[in-house]
TIBA-617424 format. One record per atom (N, C-alpha, C, O): residue in one letter; x, y, z. Coordinates in steps of 0.2 Angstrom, whole numbers, padded with zeros to 4 digits, always signed. Layout:
N
AXYZ
...
end
This chain:
312
M-0065+0184-0281
M-0067+0185-0274
M-0066+0193-0272
M-0060+0195-0273
K-0071+0196-0270
K-0071+0204-0269
K-0070+0205-0262
K-0066+0210-0260
K-0073+0201-0258
K-0073+0203-0250
K-0072+0197-0246
K-0075+0192-0247
L-0068+0198-0241
L-0066+0192-0237
L-0067+0194-0229
L-0065+0200-0228
V-0071+0191-0225
V-0072+0193-0218
V-0068+0188-0214
V-0069+0182-0214
I-0064+0191-0209
I-0061+0187-0204
I-0064+0187-0198
I-0065+0193-0195
A-0066+0182-0195
A-0069+0182-0188
A-0063+0182-0183
A-0059+0178-0184
T-0064+0186-0178
T-0058+0186-0173
T-0061+0188-0166
T-0066+0191-0165
R-0057+0186-0161
R-0058+0188-0154
R-0056+0195-0154
R-0053+0198-0158
G-0058+0199-0148
G-0057+0206-0148
G-0051+0207-0143
G-0049+0213-0142
S-0047+0202-0141
S-0041+0203-0137
S-0036+0207-0142
S-0036+0206-0148
K-0031+0210-0138
K-0026+0213-0142
K-0022+0209-0146
K-0020+0210-0152
L-0020+0203-0144
L-0016+0198-0148
L-0020+0195-0154
L-0018+0195-0159
A-0027+0194-0152
A-0031+0191-0158
A-0032+0196-0163
A-0031+0195-0169
L-0033+0203-0161
L-0033+0208-0166
L-0027+0209-0170
L-0027+0210-0176
W-0021+0209-0166
W-0015+0210-0170
W-0014+0204-0175
W-0012+0206-0181
Q-0015+0198-0173
Q-0015+0192-0178
Q-0019+0193-0184
Q-0017+0192-0190
S-0025+0195-0183
S-0030+0196-0188
S-0028+0202-0193
S-0029+0201-0199
E-0026+0207-0190
E-0024+0213-0194
E-0018+0212-0198
E-0017+0214-0204
H-0013+0208-0195
H-0007+0205-0199
H-0009+0201-0205
H-0007+0202-0210
I-0014+0197-0204
I-0016+0192-0209
I-0020+0196-0215
I-0019+0195-0221
K-0024+0201-0212
K-0027+0206-0217
K-0022+0209-0221
K-0024+0210-0227
S-0017+0212-0218
S-0012+0216-0223
S-0009+0211-0228
S-0007+0213-0233
V-0007+0205-0225
V-0004+0201-0230
V-0008+0199-0236
V-0006+0199-0242
L-0015+0197-0234
L-0019+0195-0239
L-0021+0201-0244
L-0021+0200-0250
Q-0021+0207-0242
Q-0022+0213-0246
Q-0016+0214-0251
Q-0017+0216-0257
E-0010+0213-0248
E-0004+0213-0252
E-0004+0208-0257
E-0002+0209-0263
Q-0006+0202-0256
Q-0006+0196-0260
Q-0011+0196-0266
Q-0011+0194-0271
N-0017+0200-0264
N-0023+0200-0268
N-0025+0207-0269
N-0030+0209-0266
P-0022+0211-0274
P-0024+0218-0275
P-0031+0218-0276
P-0034+0215-0281
G-0035+0223-0273
G-0042+0224-0274
G-0046+0220-0270
G-0052+0221-0270
L-0043+0216-0266
L-0048+0212-0261
L-0049+0216-0255
L-0045+0219-0252
E-0056+0216-0253
E-0058+0220-0247
E-0058+0215-0242
E-0061+0210-0242
V-0054+0216-0236
V-0054+0212-0230
V-0057+0216-0224
V-0055+0221-0222
E-0062+0212-0221
E-0065+0215-0215
E-0064+0211-0209
E-0065+0205-0210
L-0064+0214-0203
L-0063+0210-0197
L-0070+0210-0194
L-0073+0215-0193
K-0072+0204-0191
K-0079+0204-0187
K-0077+0201-0180
K-0075+0195-0180
I-0078+0205-0175
I-0076+0203-0168
I-0081+0199-0165
I-0087+0201-0165
V-0079+0194-0162
V-0084+0189-0159
V-0082+0188-0152
V-0076+0187-0150
V-0086+0189-0147
V-0085+0188-0140
V-0086+0180-0138
V-0091+0178-0140
T-0081+0177-0136
T-0082+0169-0135
T-0083+0168-0127
T-0081+0172-0123
S-0085+0162-0126
S-0086+0160-0119
S-0079+0160-0115
S-0079+0162-0109
G-0074+0159-0118
G-0067+0159-0115
G-0065+0166-0113
G-0062+0167-0108
D-0068+0171-0116
D-0067+0178-0115
D-0071+0180-0109
D-0069+0185-0105
K-0077+0177-0108
K-0081+0179-0102
K-0080+0175-0096
K-0081+0178-0090
I-0078+0169-0096
I-0077+0165-0090
I-0069+0166-0088
I-0065+0162-0091
L-0068+0170-0083
L-0061+0171-0081
L-0059+0169-0074
L-0053+0169-0073
D-0064+0166-0071
D-0062+0164-0064
D-0061+0157-0063
D-0061+0155-0057
V-0061+0153-0068
V-0061+0146-0067
V-0055+0143-0072
V-0054+0146-0077
P-0050+0139-0069
P-0045+0136-0073
P-0048+0133-0080
P-0053+0130-0080
L-0044+0135-0085
L-0046+0133-0092
L-0047+0125-0093
L-0052+0123-0096
A-0043+0121-0090
A-0043+0114-0090
A-0050+0111-0088
A-0052+0106-0090
K-0053+0115-0083
K-0059+0113-0080
K-0065+0114-0084
K-0071+0111-0083
I-0065+0119-0089
I-0071+0121-0092
I-0071+0120-0100
I-0074+0123-0104
G-0066+0116-0102
G-0066+0114-0109
G-0060+0116-0113
G-0060+0115-0119
G-0055+0119-0109
G-0049+0121-0113
G-0049+0126-0118
G-0054+0130-0118
K-0044+0126-0122
K-0044+0131-0127
K-0050+0131-0132
K-0051+0136-0136
G-0053+0126-0133
G-0059+0125-0137
G-0064+0131-0136
G-0068+0132-0140
L-0064+0133-0130
L-0069+0138-0128
L-0068+0145-0132
L-0073+0149-0133
F-0062+0146-0134
F-0061+0152-0138
F-0063+0151-0146
F-0063+0156-0150
L-0064+0145-0148
L-0065+0143-0155
L-0072+0143-0157
L-0075+0144-0162
K-0076+0140-0152
K-0083+0137-0154
K-0087+0143-0157
K-0090+0142-0162
E-0088+0149-0154
E-0092+0154-0156
E-0089+0157-0163
E-0093+0159-0167
I-0083+0157-0164
I-0080+0159-0170
I-0081+0154-0176
I-0083+0156-0181
E-0081+0148-0174
E-0083+0143-0179
E-0090+0143-0181
E-0092+0142-0187
E-0094+0144-0176
E-0102+0145-0178
E-0103+0151-0182
E-0107+0151-0186
T-0099+0157-0181
T-0100+0163-0185
T-0098+0161-0192
T-0101+0163-0197
M-0093+0157-0193
M-0091+0155-0200
M-0096+0150-0203
M-0098+0151-0209
L-0098+0145-0199
L-0103+0140-0202
L-0110+0144-0204
L-0114+0141-0208
R-0112+0149-0200
R-0118+0153-0202
R-0117+0157-0208
R-0122+0161-0211
G-0111+0158-0211
G-0109+0161-0217
G-0108+0169-0216
G-0108+0173-0220
E-0106+0171-0209
E-0105+0178-0208
E-0098+0179-0208
E-0096+0185-0208
A-0093+0174-0209
A-0086+0175-0210
A-0083+0170-0214
A-0086+0164-0214
H-0078+0171-0217
H-0075+0166-0222
H-0069+0162-0218
H-0068+0156-0219
I-0065+0166-0215
I-0059+0163-0211
I-0058+0166-0204
I-0061+0171-0202
A-0054+0162-0200
A-0052+0164-0194
A-0045+0163-0193
A-0042+0158-0195
V-0042+0168-0189
V-0035+0167-0188
V-0034+0165-0180
V-0036+0169-0176
H-0031+0159-0179
H-0030+0157-0172
H-0022+0156-0171
H-0018+0155-0176
S-0020+0156-0165
S-0014+0153-0163
S-0015+0146-0164
S-0019+0143-0161
L-0010+0143-0168
L-0011+0136-0170
L-0011+0131-0164
L-0015+0126-0164
K-0008+0133-0158
K-0008+0129-0153
K-0015+0128-0149
K-0016+0123-0145
D-0019+0133-0151
D-0026+0133-0148
D-0031+0129-0153
D-0037+0128-0151
V-0029+0127-0158
V-0033+0123-0163
V-0033+0116-0162
V-0028+0113-0163
P-0039+0113-0160
P-0040+0106-0160
P-0038+0102-0166
P-0038+0105-0171
T-0036+0096-0165
T-0033+0092-0171
T-0039+0089-0175
T-0038+0087-0181
E-0045+0090-0173
E-0051+0088-0177
E-0055+0094-0178
E-0057+0098-0174
M-0057+0095-0185
M-0060+0101-0187
M-0068+0099-0187
M-0069+0094-0189
P-0072+0104-0186
P-0079+0103-0187
P-0081+0102-0194
P-0077+0105-0199
E-0086+0099-0196
E-0088+0098-0203
E-0090+0104-0206
E-0093+0109-0203
G-0087+0105-0212
G-0088+0112-0216
G-0083+0117-0215
G-0083+0122-0218
L-0078+0115-0210
L-0072+0120-0209
L-0066+0116-0210
L-0066+0110-0209
T-0060+0119-0212
T-0054+0116-0213
T-0048+0120-0211
T-0049+0126-0211
L-0043+0117-0210
L-0037+0121-0208
L-0033+0122-0215
L-0030+0118-0218
A-0034+0129-0217
A-0032+0130-0224
A-0025+0132-0225
A-0022+0131-0230
A-0022+0135-0220
A-0015+0137-0220
A-0012+0137-0213
A-0015+0138-0208
I-0005+0137-0213
I-0001+0137-0207
I+0004+0142-0209
I+0008+0141-0214
T+0005+0148-0205
T+0009+0153-0207
T+0016+0152-0205
T+0018+0147-0201
E+0021+0156-0207
E+0028+0155-0205
E+0028+0156-0197
E+0025+0161-0195
R+0032+0152-0194
R+0032+0153-0186
R+0036+0158-0184
R+0041+0160-0186
E+0034+0161-0178
E+0038+0166-0174
E+0042+0161-0169
E+0042+0155-0170
D+0045+0164-0164
D+0048+0161-0159
D+0044+0155-0156
D+0038+0157-0154
V+0046+0149-0156
V+0042+0144-0153
V+0042+0143-0146
V+0038+0139-0143
R+0047+0146-0142
R+0048+0145-0135
R+0043+0148-0131
R+0040+0153-0132
D+0043+0145-0125
D+0039+0149-0119
D+0044+0154-0116
D+0050+0153-0117
A+0041+0159-0113
A+0046+0164-0109
A+0044+0165-0102
A+0038+0165-0101
L+0049+0165-0098
L+0048+0167-0091
L+0048+0174-0090
L+0053+0177-0092
L+0043+0178-0088
L+0043+0185-0087
L+0043+0187-0079
L+0039+0184-0075
S+0047+0191-0077
S+0048+0193-0070
S+0050+0200-0069
S+0054+0202-0074
E+0048+0203-0064
E+0051+0210-0063
E+0057+0210-0058
E+0061+0215-0058
K+0058+0204-0056
K+0064+0203-0051
K+0069+0198-0053
K+0075+0199-0051
Y+0067+0193-0056
Y+0072+0187-0057
Y+0073+0186-0064
Y+0069+0186-0069
A+0080+0185-0066
A+0082+0185-0073
A+0080+0178-0077
A+0079+0178-0083
D+0080+0173-0073
D+0078+0166-0076
D+0076+0161-0071
D+0075+0163-0065
I+0075+0155-0073
I+0072+0150-0069
I+0076+0148-0063
I+0074+0148-0057
D+0083+0148-0064
D+0087+0147-0058
D+0087+0152-0053
D+0089+0151-0047
S+0086+0158-0055
S+0086+0164-0050
S+0080+0164-0046
S+0081+0168-0041
L+0075+0161-0047
L+0069+0161-0043
L+0070+0158-0036
L+0073+0153-0036
P+0069+0162-0031
P+0070+0159-0024
P+0065+0153-0023
P+0060+0152-0026
E+0067+0149-0018
E+0063+0143-0016
E+0056+0146-0014
E+0055+0151-0010
G+0051+0142-0016
G+0044+0144-0015
G+0041+0150-0019
G+0036+0153-0017
A+0045+0152-0024
A+0042+0158-0028
A+0036+0156-0031
A+0035+0150-0033
V+0031+0161-0032
V+0025+0160-0035
V+0025+0161-0043
V+0027+0167-0045
V+0024+0156-0047
V+0024+0156-0054
V+0017+0156-0057
V+0013+0151-0055
G+0015+0160-0061
G+0008+0160-0064
G+0008+0157-0071
G+0012+0159-0075
T+0004+0152-0071
T+0002+0149-0078
T-0004+0145-0077
T-0006+0142-0072
S-0008+0145-0083
S-0014+0141-0083
S-0013+0134-0087
S-0018+0130-0088
S-0007+0133-0090
S-0006+0128-0094
S-0003+0122-0090
S+0002+0123-0086
L-0006+0116-0091
L-0004+0110-0087
L+0003+0108-0090
L+0007+0105-0086
R+0004+0109-0096
R+0010+0107-0099
R+0016+0111-0096
R+0021+0109-0094
R+0015+0118-0095
R+0020+0122-0092
R+0021+0121-0085
R+0027+0120-0083
R+0016+0119-0082
R+0016+0118-0075
R+0020+0111-0074
R+0025+0111-0069
M+0019+0106-0078
M+0022+0100-0077
M+0030+0101-0078
M+0034+0098-0074
Q+0032+0105-0083
Q+0039+0105-0085
Q+0043+0110-0080
Q+0048+0108-0078
I+0039+0115-0077
I+0043+0119-0073
I+0044+0116-0066
I+0049+0117-0062
L+0039+0112-0064
L+0039+0108-0058
L+0044+0102-0058
L+0047+0101-0053
A+0045+0100-0064
A+0050+0094-0065
A+0057+0097-0064
A+0062+0094-0062
L+0058+0104-0066
L+0064+0107-0066
L+0065+0110-0058
L+0071+0109-0056
R+0060+0113-0056
R+0060+0116-0049
R+0054+0114-0045
R+0049+0118-0044
P+0054+0108-0042
P+0048+0106-0038
P+0047+0110-0032
P+0041+0110-0029
D+0051+0115-0030
D+0050+0119-0024
D+0046+0125-0026
D+0043+0129-0021
L+0044+0126-0032
L+0040+0132-0034
L+0033+0131-0033
L+0030+0126-0032
V+0029+0137-0032
V+0022+0137-0031
V+0019+0139-0037
V+0020+0145-0039
I+0015+0135-0040
I+0011+0137-0046
I+0004+0139-0045
I+0000+0136-0041
K+0003+0145-0047
K-0004+0148-0046
K-0007+0149-0053
K-0004+0151-0058
D-0014+0148-0053
D-0017+0149-0060
D-0017+0156-0062
D-0017+0161-0058
L-0017+0157-0069
L-0016+0163-0072
L-0021+0164-0078
L-0019+0160-0083
R-0026+0168-0078
R-0030+0169-0084
R-0031+0176-0086
R-0028+0180-0083
G-0034+0177-0091
G-0035+0184-0094
G-0030+0185-0100
G-0026+0180-0102
N-0031+0190-0104
N-0027+0192-0110
N-0020+0194-0107
N-0019+0194-0101
V-0016+0194-0112
V-0009+0196-0111
V-0008+0202-0106
V-0004+0202-0102
D-0011+0207-0108
D-0011+0213-0104
D-0013+0212-0097
D-0009+0214-0092
T-0018+0209-0096
T-0021+0207-0089
T-0015+0203-0085
T-0014+0204-0079
R-0012+0198-0088
R-0008+0194-0085
R-0001+0198-0083
R+0001+0197-0078
I+0001+0202-0088
I+0007+0206-0086
I+0005+0211-0080
I+0009+0212-0076
R-0001+0214-0080
R-0003+0218-0075
R-0003+0215-0068
R+0000+0217-0063
K-0005+0208-0068
K-0005+0205-0062
K+0002+0203-0059
K+0003+0203-0053
L+0007+0202-0064
L+0014+0201-0062
L+0016+0208-0059
L+0020+0207-0054
K+0015+0213-0063
K+0018+0220-0060
K+0015+0222-0053
K+0018+0225-0050
E+0009+0220-0052
E+0005+0221-0046
E+0008+0217-0040
E+0006+0217-0034
G+0012+0212-0042
G+0015+0208-0037
G+0012+0201-0035
G+0013+0198-0030
E+0006+0200-0039
E+0003+0193-0037
E+0007+0187-0039
E+0006+0182-0036
Y+0012+0188-0043
Y+0016+0182-0045
Y+0024+0185-0045
Y+0025+0191-0046
D+0028+0180-0043
D+0035+0182-0044
D+0037+0181-0051
D+0042+0185-0053
A+0034+0177-0055
A+0035+0176-0062
A+0029+0173-0065
A+0025+0170-0062
I+0029+0174-0072
I+0023+0171-0076
I+0026+0168-0082
I+0032+0170-0084
I+0023+0163-0085
I+0025+0160-0091
I+0020+0161-0097
I+0014+0160-0096
L+0023+0164-0102
L+0019+0166-0108
L+0022+0163-0114
L+0028+0161-0114
A+0019+0163-0120
A+0022+0161-0126
A+0026+0167-0129
A+0024+0173-0129
S+0033+0166-0130
S+0037+0171-0133
S+0034+0174-0139
S+0034+0181-0140
A+0030+0171-0143
A+0028+0173-0149
A+0023+0179-0148
A+0023+0184-0151
G+0018+0178-0143
G+0013+0183-0141
G+0017+0190-0139
G+0015+0195-0141
I+0022+0189-0135
I+0026+0195-0132
I+0029+0199-0138
I+0029+0205-0138
N+0032+0195-0142
N+0036+0198-0148
N+0031+0201-0152
N+0032+0207-0155
R+0025+0198-0154
R+0020+0201-0159
R+0017+0208-0156
R+0016+0212-0160
L+0016+0208-0149
L+0013+0214-0146
L+0018+0219-0144
L+0017+0224-0142
G+0025+0217-0146
G+0030+0222-0144
G+0031+0224-0137
G+0032+0230-0135
L+0030+0219-0132
L+0030+0220-0125
L+0037+0218-0122
L+0037+0219-0116
L+0042+0217-0126
L+0048+0215-0123
L+0051+0220-0118
L+0054+0219-0113
D+0050+0227-0120
D+0053+0232-0116
D+0049+0234-0110
D+0051+0238-0105
S+0043+0231-0109
S+0039+0233-0103
S+0040+0229-0097
S+0037+0230-0092
I+0044+0224-0098
I+0045+0219-0092
I+0052+0219-0091
I+0056+0219-0095
E+0054+0219-0085
E+0061+0219-0083
E+0065+0213-0085
E+0071+0214-0088
H+0063+0207-0084
H+0066+0201-0086
H+0062+0197-0091
H+0057+0195-0088
V+0064+0196-0097
V+0061+0191-0101
V+0066+0185-0103
V+0071+0187-0106
Y+0065+0179-0101
Y+0069+0174-0102
Y+0066+0169-0106
Y+0062+0165-0104
P+0068+0168-0113
P+0065+0163-0117
P+0068+0156-0115
P+0074+0155-0114
I+0063+0152-0113
I+0066+0145-0110
I+0068+0141-0116
I+0064+0139-0120
P+0074+0138-0116
P+0076+0134-0121
P+0071+0128-0122
P+0069+0125-0117
V+0071+0125-0128
V+0066+0120-0129
V+0068+0114-0126
V+0064+0110-0124
H+0075+0113-0124
H+0076+0106-0120
H+0074+0107-0113
H+0074+0102-0110
E+0073+0113-0111
E+0071+0114-0104
E+0063+0114-0103
E+0060+0111-0099
M+0060+0117-0108
M+0052+0117-0108
M+0050+0116-0116
M+0051+0120-0120
T+0047+0110-0117
T+0045+0108-0124
T+0039+0112-0125
T+0034+0112-0121
P+0038+0116-0131
P+0032+0120-0132
P+0026+0116-0134
P+0026+0109-0134
A+0020+0119-0134
A+0014+0115-0136
A+0014+0114-0144
A+0018+0118-0147
M+0010+0109-0146
M+0010+0108-0153
M+0008+0115-0157
M+0003+0118-0155
G+0011+0116-0162
G+0009+0122-0166
G+0011+0129-0163
G+0010+0134-0166
Q+0015+0129-0158
Q+0016+0135-0154
Q+0021+0140-0159
Q+0025+0137-0162
G+0019+0146-0159
G+0022+0151-0163
G+0020+0152-0170
G+0021+0157-0174
A+0015+0147-0173
A+0012+0148-0179
A+0005+0150-0179
A+0002+0149-0174
L+0003+0153-0184
L-0004+0155-0184
L-0008+0150-0189
L-0005+0148-0194
G-0014+0147-0187
G-0018+0143-0191
G-0023+0146-0194
G-0027+0150-0190
I-0024+0146-0200
I-0030+0149-0204
I-0035+0144-0205
I-0035+0140-0209
E-0041+0145-0201
E-0046+0141-0202
E-0051+0144-0207
E-0052+0150-0207
S-0054+0140-0211
S-0058+0142-0217
S-0064+0138-0218
S-0064+0132-0216
V-0069+0142-0221
V-0075+0138-0224
V-0072+0134-0230
V-0068+0136-0233
A-0076+0128-0231
A-0073+0124-0236
A-0076+0126-0243
A-0080+0123-0247
D-0074+0132-0245
D-0076+0135-0251
D-0070+0136-0256
D-0065+0139-0253
P-0070+0133-0262
P-0063+0133-0266
P-0060+0140-0267
P-0054+0141-0267
E-0065+0145-0268
E-0062+0152-0269
E-0059+0155-0262
E-0053+0158-0263
V-0062+0154-0257
V-0058+0156-0250
V-0052+0152-0249
V-0047+0155-0247
L-0052+0145-0250
L-0046+0141-0249
L-0040+0143-0254
L-0035+0143-0252
A-0042+0145-0260
A-0037+0148-0264
A-0033+0154-0262
A-0027+0155-0262
V-0037+0158-0259
V-0034+0165-0256
V-0030+0163-0250
V-0025+0166-0249
A-0033+0159-0246
A-0030+0157-0239
A-0023+0153-0241
A-0018+0154-0237
Q-0023+0149-0246
Q-0017+0145-0247
Q-0010+0149-0248
Q-0005+0147-0247
G-0011+0156-0250
G-0005+0160-0251
G-0002+0162-0244
G+0004+0164-0244
L-0005+0160-0239
L-0002+0161-0232
L+0002+0156-0229
L+0005+0156-0224
N+0002+0150-0233
N+0005+0144-0230
N+0012+0144-0231
N+0015+0146-0236
D+0016+0142-0225
D+0023+0141-0225
D+0025+0134-0225
D+0023+0130-0221
E+0029+0132-0230
E+0031+0125-0231
E+0034+0122-0225
E+0032+0116-0222
F+0039+0125-0222
F+0042+0122-0216
F+0038+0122-0210
F+0038+0117-0206
S+0034+0127-0209
S+0029+0127-0203
S+0024+0121-0204
S+0022+0118-0199
A+0022+0120-0210
A+0017+0115-0211
A+0020+0108-0210
A+0016+0104-0207
I+0026+0107-0212
I+0029+0101-0210
I+0030+0100-0203
I+0028+0094-0200
E+0033+0105-0199
E+0034+0104-0192
E+0027+0103-0188
E+0027+0098-0184
T+0022+0107-0190
T+0016+0107-0186
T+0012+0101-0187
T+0008+0099-0183
T+0013+0098-0193
T+0009+0092-0195
T+0011+0086-0191
T+0007+0082-0188
I+0018+0086-0190
I+0021+0081-0185
I+0018+0082-0178
I+0016+0077-0175
E+0018+0088-0176
E+0016+0089-0169
E+0009+0088-0168
E+0007+0085-0163
R+0004+0090-0173
R-0003+0089-0172
R-0005+0081-0173
R-0009+0079-0170
E-0001+0078-0177
E-0002+0070-0178
E+0000+0067-0171
E-0004+0062-0169
F+0005+0069-0168
F+0007+0066-0162
F+0002+0067-0156
F+0000+0062-0153
V-0001+0073-0156
V-0006+0074-0151
V-0013+0070-0153
V-0016+0068-0148
A-0014+0070-0159
A-0021+0067-0161
A-0020+0059-0160
A-0025+0056-0158
T-0014+0056-0161
T-0014+0049-0160
T-0014+0048-0153
T-0017+0042-0151
L-0011+0052-0148
L-0012+0051-0141
L-0019+0052-0139
L-0020+0051-0133
Q-0023+0055-0143
Q-0030+0058-0141
Q-0029+0062-0135
Q-0033+0062-0130
G-0024+0067-0135
G-0024+0072-0130
G-0026+0078-0132
G-0024+0081-0137
G-0031+0081-0128
G-0033+0088-0130
G-0029+0093-0127
G-0023+0092-0125
C-0032+0099-0126
C-0028+0105-0123
C-0028+0104-0115
C-0024+0107-0112
Q-0032+0099-0113
Q-0033+0099-0105
Q-0027+0094-0102
Q-0028+0093-0096
V-0023+0091-0106
V-0018+0087-0103
V-0011+0089-0105
V-0010+0093-0110
P-0006+0088-0101
P+0001+0090-0101
P+0005+0087-0107
P+0007+0081-0105
I+0005+0089-0113
I+0008+0086-0118
I+0013+0092-0122
I+0010+0097-0123
G+0019+0091-0122
G+0023+0096-0126
G+0026+0092-0132
G+0028+0086-0132
I+0026+0095-0138
I+0029+0092-0144
I+0032+0098-0148
I+0028+0103-0150
N+0038+0097-0151
N+0041+0102-0155
N+0045+0099-0160
N+0050+0095-0159
A+0043+0100-0167
A+0047+0098-0172
A+0051+0104-0175
A+0048+0109-0176
A+0057+0103-0177
A+0061+0109-0181
A+0064+0106-0187
A+0068+0101-0186
V+0063+0109-0193
V+0067+0107-0199
V+0073+0111-0198
V+0074+0117-0198
L+0079+0107-0199
L+0086+0110-0198
L+0088+0112-0205
L+0086+0110-0210
D+0094+0116-0205
D+0097+0118-0211
D+0099+0113-0215
D+0099+0113-0222
D+0101+0107-0212
D+0104+0102-0216
D+0099+0097-0219
D+0100+0092-0222
G+0092+0099-0218
G+0087+0095-0220
G+0084+0090-0215
G+0079+0086-0217
M+0088+0089-0210
M+0085+0084-0205
M+0080+0088-0201
M+0079+0094-0201
I+0076+0083-0197
I+0070+0086-0193
I+0072+0083-0186
I+0072+0077-0185
T+0072+0088-0181
T+0073+0085-0174
T+0066+0086-0170
T+0063+0092-0171
T+0064+0081-0167
T+0057+0082-0164
T+0058+0079-0157
T+0061+0074-0155
T+0056+0084-0152
T+0056+0082-0145
T+0049+0082-0142
T+0045+0086-0144
A+0047+0077-0138
A+0040+0076-0136
A+0041+0075-0128
A+0046+0072-0126
I+0036+0077-0124
I+0035+0075-0117
I+0028+0075-0115
I+0024+0079-0117
V+0026+0070-0111
V+0020+0069-0108
V+0021+0068-0100
V+0026+0065-0099
G+0016+0069-0096
G+0018+0068-0089
G+0012+0070-0085
G+0007+0072-0087
L+0013+0070-0078
L+0008+0072-0073
L+0009+0080-0072
L+0015+0083-0072
P+0004+0083-0070
P+0004+0091-0069
P+0009+0093-0064
P+0011+0099-0064
D+0010+0088-0059
D+0015+0090-0054
D+0022+0089-0055
D+0027+0090-0051
G+0023+0086-0061
G+0030+0085-0063
G+0034+0079-0060
G+0040+0078-0062
T+0030+0075-0057
T+0034+0070-0053
T+0035+0064-0058
T+0039+0060-0057
E+0031+0063-0063
E+0032+0058-0068
E+0032+0061-0075
E+0027+0064-0077
V+0037+0060-0079
V+0037+0062-0086
V+0040+0057-0091
V+0044+0053-0089
L+0037+0056-0097
L+0040+0052-0102
L+0043+0057-0107
L+0039+0062-0109
T+0049+0057-0110
T+0051+0061-0115
T+0056+0058-0120
T+0059+0053-0118
E+0056+0061-0126
E+0060+0058-0131
E+0062+0063-0136
E+0058+0067-0138
T+0068+0062-0139
T+0070+0067-0145
T+0072+0062-0150
T+0076+0058-0149
V+0070+0063-0156
V+0072+0059-0162
V+0074+0064-0168
V+0072+0069-0169
E+0079+0062-0172
E+0081+0065-0178
E+0079+0061-0184
E+0081+0055-0184
T+0076+0064-0189
T+0074+0060-0194
T+0076+0064-0201
T+0076+0070-0201
A+0077+0061-0206
A+0078+0064-0213
A+0071+0067-0215
A+0066+0064-0214
R+0071+0073-0218
R+0065+0076-0220
R+0061+0071-0225
R+0055+0071-0224
D+0064+0067-0229
D+0060+0063-0233
D+0057+0057-0230
D+0053+0053-0233
A+0059+0056-0223
A+0056+0050-0219
A+0051+0053-0214
A+0050+0050-0209
A+0049+0059-0215
A+0045+0063-0210
A+0038+0061-0210
A+0034+0062-0205
A+0035+0057-0215
A+0028+0056-0216
A+0026+0051-0210
A+0030+0046-0209
S+0021+0053-0207
S+0018+0049-0201
S+0023+0049-0195
S+0022+0044-0191
L+0028+0053-0195
L+0033+0053-0189
L+0029+0054-0182
L+0030+0051-0177
G+0024+0059-0182
G+0021+0061-0176
G+0017+0055-0174
G+0017+0053-0168
R+0014+0051-0178
R+0010+0045-0176
R+0015+0040-0174
R+0013+0037-0169
R+0020+0039-0177
R+0025+0034-0175
R+0028+0035-0168
R+0029+0031-0164
M+0029+0042-0167
M+0032+0044-0160
M+0027+0042-0155
M+0028+0040-0149
A+0020+0044-0156
A+0015+0043-0152
A+0014+0036-0150
A+0013+0034-0144
E+0014+0032-0155
E+0013+0025-0154
E+0019+0022-0149
E+0018+0018-0145
D+0025+0025-0150
D+0030+0023-0146
D+0029+0025-0138
D+0030+0021-0134
F+0026+0031-0138
F+0024+0034-0131
F+0019+0030-0128
F+0019+0028-0122
I+0014+0028-0132
I+0008+0024-0130
I+0011+0017-0127
I+0009+0014-0122
A+0016+0014-0131
A+0019+0007-0129
A+0022+0008-0122
A+0023+0003-0118
R+0025+0014-0120
R+0028+0016-0114
R+0023+0018-0109
R+0025+0020-0103
G+0017+0018-0110
G+0012+0019-0105
G+0009+0026-0105
G+0007+0029-0100
A+0010+0030-0110
A+0008+0037-0110
A+0000+0038-0109
A-0002+0043-0106
R-0004+0034-0112
R-0011+0035-0111
R-0013+0034-0104
R-0017+0038-0102
E-0010+0029-0101
E-0012+0028-0093
E-0010+0035-0089
E-0013+0037-0085
L-0004+0037-0091
L-0001+0043-0088
L-0005+0049-0089
L-0006+0053-0084
L-0008+0050-0095
L-0012+0055-0097
L-0019+0055-0093
L-0022+0060-0091
Q-0021+0049-0093
Q-0028+0048-0089
Q-0027+0050-0082
Q-0031+0053-0079
R-0021+0048-0079
R-0020+0050-0072
R-0019+0058-0071
R-0021+0061-0067
A-0016+0061-0077
A-0014+0068-0077
A-0021+0072-0077
A-0022+0077-0074
E-0026+0069-0081
E-0032+0072-0081
E-0036+0072-0075
E-0039+0077-0073
T-0036+0066-0071
T-0039+0065-0065
T-0036+0070-0060
T-0039+0074-0056
M-0029+0071-0060
M-0026+0076-0056
M-0027+0083-0057
M-0028+0087-0052
A-0028+0085-0064
A-0030+0091-0066
A-0037+0093-0063
A-0038+0099-0061
F-0041+0089-0063
F-0048+0090-0062
F-0050+0090-0054
F-0055+0092-0052
S-0045+0087-0050
S-0046+0086-0043
S-0045+0092-0039
S-0046+0093-0033
end
């Protein structure tokens, strides 16, 4: 293979991710030419409506996937947490990269952490998962929708529209933004369970053996184990990006895997949560087994109520 085209959104974070993968691929495959093709997606254009109401994170993928299916690009680099568990025909999840920090982070110009926020403080997030968990911790906070790319969100924080905002730590780290905000508080996983795949990049590819062989060099074994459990959990629950589900699996140094999951209502008044420890050799179908346990405890009904609440 002589030339590989990466389809990417034009946001700073998407470009950083695609440029990073481009440099790794060129290092791994001397002589390979890698080109970026920028695609403007529906999600980039519609900024005044909460994501959950207009189709969730899938809006950022559709046009990119169509570009690949038309043969105009070979792969796309996504934040794995944005990639649905079912892939369109003709495309596949070819690799999962080594994870960055999986945690969510609270950013504020005035307050050091969640406990420091005053009663009634305005917190910005468009994620129902984050909304559910911060309200479960602090029901007195006011949650206000937050859209736009990372720069836009930070600008709105600095202009005083919000007392604090919640973003993924990985994006802040990748863009080198830690020094531009007064307080960055990485929220411990036991306080806020991340989204499936958070911190990892998912390499979506056309189903071409030559392209798949190149993409395979980007795969990280531990990240693949962790995120397979997480994606299986969400797929079994049949929960898309529009419902509040957190799931995080971590391969520990002793070979054990610890997995924490949470589902509930967006207002944080009802949640189901569980943490399990499993030996690595018993991890097959762990995500499915955990989801079935949650379903037996009423998770599907809870998520249906959550969806109704989110859309009302």
